[in-house]
C-alpha positions as CSV (number, residue, x, y, z in Angstrom):
1,M,5.9,69.0,39.6
2,S,5.1,72.5,38.4
3,L,1.5,73.4,39.2
4,H,1.1,76.8,37.6
5,H,1.5,77.0,33.8
6,P,1.3,80.6,32.6
7,H,-0.1,81.3,29.1
8,G,2.4,80.3,26.5
9,T,4.2,77.6,28.4
10,L,2.1,74.7,27.3
11,T,1.9,75.4,23.6
12,D,2.0,72.8,20.9
13,G,2.6,74.5,17.5
14,D,-0.3,76.9,17.1
15,D,-2.3,75.3,19.8
16,P,-2.2,77.3,23.1
17,V,-2.5,74.3,25.4
18,L,-1.4,70.7,25.3
19,L,-1.4,69.2,28.8
20,T,-1.3,65.4,28.9
21,A,-1.4,63.2,32.0
22,N,2.2,62.1,31.3
23,R,3.4,65.7,31.1
24,V,1.9,66.5,34.5
25,G,3.1,63.2,36.0
26,W,-0.2,61.8,37.0
27,T,-2.6,59.2,35.6
28,Y,-5.9,60.5,34.2
29,S,-6.8,64.1,33.5
30,G,-5.7,66.0,30.4
31,L,-6.5,69.1,28.4
32,Q,-5.8,70.3,24.9
33,V,-6.9,73.7,23.5
34,V,-6.9,73.5,19.7
35,A,-6.6,76.7,17.6
36,L,-8.4,76.0,14.3
37,A,-7.6,78.2,11.3
38,P,-10.6,79.2,9.2
39,G,-11.8,76.2,7.2
40,E,-9.0,73.9,8.6
41,T,-9.9,70.3,9.3
42,R,-8.0,68.8,12.2
43,R,-7.8,65.0,12.6
44,L,-7.3,63.8,16.2
45,L,-7.1,60.4,17.9
46,T,-8.5,59.7,21.4
47,E,-6.3,56.5,21.9
48,D,-6.8,55.4,25.5
49,R,-8.8,58.5,26.5
50,E,-12.4,59.6,26.5
51,V,-12.8,63.3,25.6
52,I,-15.2,66.2,25.8
53,V,-15.1,68.6,22.9
54,L,-16.2,72.1,24.0
55,P,-16.0,75.2,21.8
56,L,-14.4,78.1,23.7
57,S,-14.3,80.8,21.0
58,A,-15.5,79.0,17.9
59,E,-18.9,78.8,16.3
60,N,-20.5,76.1,14.0
61,V,-17.9,73.5,14.9
62,E,-18.3,70.3,13.0
63,V,-17.2,67.2,14.9
64,E,-17.1,64.1,12.8
65,V,-16.7,60.7,14.4
66,G,-17.0,57.7,12.1
67,A,-20.4,57.9,10.3
68,E,-21.7,60.6,12.7
69,T,-21.4,64.4,12.5
70,F,-22.3,66.8,15.3
71,L,-22.6,70.5,14.6
72,L,-21.8,72.4,17.7
73,E,-23.3,75.9,17.8
74,G,-20.5,77.1,20.0
75,R,-19.8,80.7,20.9
76,T,-17.6,83.7,20.2
77,S,-16.2,83.7,23.7
78,V,-16.7,81.9,27.0
79,F,-18.1,85.1,28.3
80,A,-20.7,85.3,25.5
81,R,-22.9,82.2,26.4
82,V,-22.7,78.6,27.5
83,S,-22.0,76.2,24.7
84,D,-23.2,72.8,23.5
85,F,-20.5,70.0,23.3
86,A,-19.7,66.5,22.1
87,Y,-18.4,63.4,23.8
88,V,-16.0,61.1,21.9
89,G,-15.1,57.7,23.3
90,R,-11.6,56.0,23.5
91,D,-10.1,54.3,20.5
92,S,-11.7,56.8,18.1
93,T,-10.6,59.1,15.3
94,F,-12.5,62.4,15.0
95,T,-12.1,65.6,13.0
96,L,-12.8,69.2,13.9
97,C,-13.7,72.0,11.5
98,A,-15.0,75.5,11.9
99,A,-15.5,77.8,8.8
100,N,-14.4,80.9,10.7
101,G,-11.8,79.0,12.9
102,G,-11.4,79.6,16.6
103,E,-10.4,77.7,19.8
104,V,-11.9,74.4,21.0
105,A,-11.1,72.7,24.3
106,I,-10.6,68.9,24.3
107,A,-10.8,67.7,27.9
108,S,-9.7,64.1,28.4
109,S,-9.3,61.2,30.8
110,R,-7.8,57.8,30.5
111,C,-10.5,55.2,30.7
112,D,-11.1,51.5,30.0
113,T,-14.5,51.4,28.3
114,A,-15.1,52.5,24.7
115,L,-18.5,54.4,24.7
116,P,-20.1,55.7,21.6
117,A,-20.0,59.4,20.6
118,R,-22.8,61.6,21.7
119,Y,-24.0,65.2,21.4
120,G,-24.5,67.4,24.5
121,P,-27.2,70.1,24.0
122,T,-27.3,73.3,26.0
123,T,-30.8,72.3,27.2
124,G,-29.2,69.7,29.4
125,I,-26.8,72.1,31.1
126,G,-27.5,72.8,34.8
127,I,-26.9,76.5,35.5
128,E,-26.2,76.8,39.2
129,V,-25.6,79.9,41.3
130,R,-23.4,79.0,44.3
131,G,-22.3,80.8,47.4
132,A,-23.6,84.2,48.4
133,G,-22.4,87.8,48.9
134,Q,-18.9,88.3,47.5
135,A,-18.6,84.6,47.1
136,T,-21.4,84.3,44.6
137,R,-20.4,82.6,41.4
138,Q,-22.0,80.6,38.5
139,I,-21.4,76.9,37.9
140,S,-22.3,75.5,34.4
141,N,-22.6,71.8,35.1
142,F,-22.4,70.7,31.4
143,A,-20.6,67.4,32.0
144,S,-20.9,66.9,35.8
145,P,-22.0,63.5,37.0
146,Q,-25.5,64.7,37.8
147,R,-26.0,66.2,34.4
148,W,-24.0,63.9,32.1
149,D,-23.9,60.2,32.7
150,H,-22.4,59.1,29.4
151,A,-18.8,58.8,30.5
152,E,-16.6,56.5,32.5
153,R,-14.4,58.9,34.4
154,I,-14.2,62.4,32.9
155,M,-16.1,65.3,34.6
156,C,-16.2,68.9,33.5
157,V,-17.8,72.1,34.7
158,E,-17.4,75.8,33.9
159,V,-17.0,78.4,36.7
160,Y,-17.9,82.1,36.2
161,T,-16.8,84.6,38.8
162,P,-17.9,88.3,38.5
163,D,-15.2,90.9,39.0
164,G,-14.3,91.4,42.6
165,N,-15.9,88.1,43.7
166,W,-14.4,84.9,45.2
167,S,-15.1,81.3,43.9
168,S,-13.8,77.8,44.9
169,Y,-14.4,79.0,48.4
170,P,-14.3,77.7,51.2
171,P,-11.1,75.9,50.2
172,H,-11.8,72.2,49.5
173,K,-10.1,69.1,48.3
174,H,-10.9,65.7,46.7
175,D,-7.7,63.7,47.0
176,D,-6.4,60.5,48.6
177,S,-6.8,61.8,52.2
178,P,-8.7,59.5,54.5
179,E,-11.5,62.1,55.0
180,C,-12.2,62.5,51.3
181,E,-14.8,60.4,49.6
182,V,-13.1,60.5,46.2
183,N,-9.7,61.2,44.7
184,N,-9.6,63.4,41.6
185,E,-6.9,65.0,39.5
186,E,-8.1,68.5,38.6
187,I,-7.2,71.0,36.0
188,Y,-8.2,74.7,36.0
189,Y,-8.0,76.5,32.6
190,F,-8.5,80.3,33.1
191,R,-9.8,83.0,30.8
192,I,-10.0,86.6,32.0
193,G,-12.4,89.1,30.6
194,K,-13.1,92.8,30.7
195,A,-16.0,93.0,33.3
196,G,-19.5,93.1,31.8
197,T,-18.3,92.3,28.3
198,A,-17.6,89.2,26.3
199,E,-14.0,90.4,25.6
200,Y,-10.9,88.6,26.7
201,T,-8.1,90.8,28.0
202,A,-4.4,90.0,28.5
203,A,-4.2,92.9,31.0
204,G,-6.6,91.2,33.4
205,F,-5.7,88.9,36.2
206,G,-7.0,87.1,39.3
207,M,-5.5,85.1,42.2
208,H,-5.5,81.4,42.9
209,R,-4.5,79.4,46.0
210,T,-3.7,75.7,46.4
211,Y,-2.1,74.2,49.6
212,T,-1.8,71.1,51.8
213,G,-2.2,70.9,55.5
214,D,1.4,69.8,55.9
215,G,2.7,72.8,53.9
216,V,4.3,70.6,51.2
217,I,2.2,72.5,48.6
218,D,1.6,76.2,49.3
219,E,0.9,78.1,46.1
220,N,-0.4,81.6,45.9
221,V,-0.3,82.9,42.4
222,A,-1.6,85.6,40.1
223,V,-3.3,84.0,37.1
224,G,-3.9,85.6,33.7
225,D,-5.8,84.9,30.6
226,G,-5.0,81.5,29.2
227,D,-3.1,80.2,32.3
228,V,-3.5,76.6,33.5
229,F,-3.2,75.4,37.1
230,V,-3.1,71.6,38.0
231,I,-4.1,70.2,41.3
232,P,-2.7,66.8,42.2
233,R,-3.9,67.0,45.8
234,G,-4.6,69.4,48.6
235,Y,-7.1,72.2,49.2
236,H,-7.8,74.6,46.3
237,G,-9.4,78.0,46.7
238,P,-10.1,80.7,46.6
239,C,-10.0,81.9,43.1
240,I,-10.4,85.7,43.2
241,A,-11.4,87.9,40.3
242,A,-9.7,91.3,40.4
243,P,-12.0,94.3,40.2
244,G,-12.6,95.2,36.6
245,Y,-12.0,91.7,35.3
246,D,-14.4,88.7,35.2
247,M,-12.9,85.3,35.7
248,Y,-13.7,82.0,33.9
249,Y,-12.2,78.6,34.5
250,L,-12.9,75.2,32.9
251,N,-12.5,72.4,35.5
252,V,-11.5,69.0,34.2
253,L,-11.6,66.2,36.8
254,A,-10.9,62.5,36.7
255,G,-9.7,59.8,39.1
256,P,-9.4,56.2,39.9
257,G,-12.8,55.7,41.7
258,G,-15.4,53.3,40.3
259,E,-18.1,56.0,40.3
260,R,-17.8,59.5,38.8
261,S,-18.1,62.0,41.7
262,M,-17.1,65.5,42.5
263,A,-17.6,65.1,46.2
264,F,-15.2,67.3,48.3
265,C,-14.3,68.1,51.9
266,D,-13.7,71.7,53.1
267,D,-10.7,72.9,55.0
268,P,-12.2,72.7,58.6
269,A,-10.8,76.1,59.4
270,H,-13.1,77.8,56.9
271,H,-16.1,75.5,56.7
272,W,-18.1,77.9,59.0
273,V,-18.3,80.4,56.1
274,R,-21.0,78.2,54.4
275,D,-23.3,78.8,57.3
276,E,-23.0,82.6,56.9
277,W,-24.3,82.4,53.4
278,E,-27.8,81.8,54.6
279,N,-28.0,85.4,55.8
280,M,-26.4,87.0,52.7
281,P,-28.0,88.0,49.4
282,L,-26.9,86.6,46.1
283,D,-24.9,88.8,43.8
284,P,-27.5,89.8,41.1
285,R,-24.9,89.5,38.4
286,C,-25.1,85.7,38.6
287,P,-25.9,83.8,36.5
288,M,-23.5,85.7,34.2
289,V,-24.3,83.7,31.0
290,T,-26.9,81.3,29.8
291,S,-27.6,79.5,26.5
292,E,-29.3,82.8,25.4
293,G,-26.3,84.9,26.0
294,K,-24.7,87.3,28.6
295,T,-27.1,88.4,31.3
296,Y,-25.4,91.6,32.6
297,A,-23.3,94.4,31.3
């Protein structure tokens, strides 16, 4: 299985990303990034999946599901602010439209129960500053189990890492190992921005590591704007934002457990780092974005 999918390798027509569970060779998690032309109406089917509709670089996105219509305020860029979102259950048909066009993420998971569509406001998003020192980062828990309970399996968060900082650290895993509480298939969708702005940049980059204790998986890759990395198992982290370039990634998780959980276990070799954070200051650049906009320049 290929784990790293550079920008342009998962396209579907004009859409920059189409990653299905079948394409990856696993069971649950998927991600589509839809590129809407101005005024275009896109009709989509959930089939056996529940989905989260999240504007990435699109404003005033209309999501129509049956007799309901949700108007998502959205954003011009993931580095501009956090966004509201919509949940659409399995066995549904829905349409997307944005007058000025833009990109919208559709995170998905196979599921068994058909839940009704629902709107997710920015007021319910838990903005968390995690880590300390050069490992300070922001987690936007918009569809985590603690913040969003209207789902069977799918879980999503957004991670913001200021330039020069590390996130997803210490390395951790949530797979079928005996020491792990839950087993989740995880997707990372990266966007790279010019530090201190809301602009994307194709010149920017960061680093990502995923590995297993037995060495079967040992990936150390440079990731660019629009790249996707899939994690079937093993420790993942760190993600490192190169100086001069802020890093964003959308995490999509789902698994076979009966309860939605993002519980993890650290690589024992690096767990001690968490104890050191008690004596370190937080990076004042975090949180980087809120529902009101960008917090630093």
